[in-house]
N, C-alpha and C positions, 0 to 999 in steps of 0.2 A: 027388886027392880024388874019391870016387865021386859020381855025379850025385844020388843019393838024399840025400846029406848036404847038398847045396845047396838042396834043395826045402824051403820053409818048412813047418813043422808047423802043422796047424790048431789053433786055440785052442779052449778050451771054449765060448767065446761064439759061435763060428761053426759048430761041429760039430752036425749034426742039423737045422739049419734054414738056409734060404737067406739070403743077405745082403739087406738092405733094398733095395738098388738093383736087385736082380733081380726084385722083385715089381712088378706093374702098379700104377700110381698109384691110390690110394684116399684120398679126403679124410679128414682126422682127424675122429673122432667129436666132435661138439660137446658140451660139458658146461655145466651151468648156472653162471652167475657167482656168486661168493660173496655171501651176503646180508649186510645190515647196513652197507654202505658208503654214503657220501653220493652223491646223484644225480649230482653233477658227476664223480665218479670213473668211473661207468658211461658217461657221455657221452664223456669223454676216452678211456677204454679202447676203446670202439667206433670212435671217430674214428681212433685210432691203427691199429686193425686195418684199417679201410677204406683209410687212407693206405698201409699196407704192401701191400695187395692191388693198389691202383692203381699204386704204384711198380713192383711186380713185372710188372704187365701192360705198363707203359711200357718197362721194360727188355727184356721179351720181344719187343716190337714194334720195338726198335732205337733207342729214345730213351735216350741214356746221360748226357746233360748236363742239369742243371737249367734251363739257359737255353733248351733246346729244348722244355721242358715248360711251355707256357703253359696258361692256364685252359681254353682251347678244346680243346687236345689231351688234357688230363686228363679233361674232360667226355666227349670221344669215347671214351677208354679205358673210362670208367665205363659208357657205353652198350654197348660191346663185351663187357664181362664181366658185364653185367647187374646193376649196382648203381645205387642212386639217385644222382642228380647230386650231386657233392660241393659243399660250401660253399667260400667263399674261404679260410677257415681250414684246411680239409682240403687244398686245393690247395697252400697254403703248406707244410703238413706233408709233402706228397708231394715237393716240391722240396727241402725240408730233408733228407729221408731219402736222396734221390738225391745230395745234396751230401756228406753225412757217410759214405756207404757207400764212397766212393772211397778 
């Protein structure tokens, strides 16, 4: 079988533009949240986003188990990435995210 037959053919989705992993990191453009929801929805939504950011920062720093992520370590990660200190509820959410992502 010729070597050309073994080479995968490019798909329409990848021809003409580079793959996403080849591009330098650029944050996703923020969009406004949908209007008309109760205030509690916005509070919970922002808390979940903050918990995800903190969980990612902890995982990047080598903290892989929820037992290693005490409130002080989570507060230190918040200072490191430049977000306001998290509440106890947010710290609990960070540990829950680390637990369920396994």
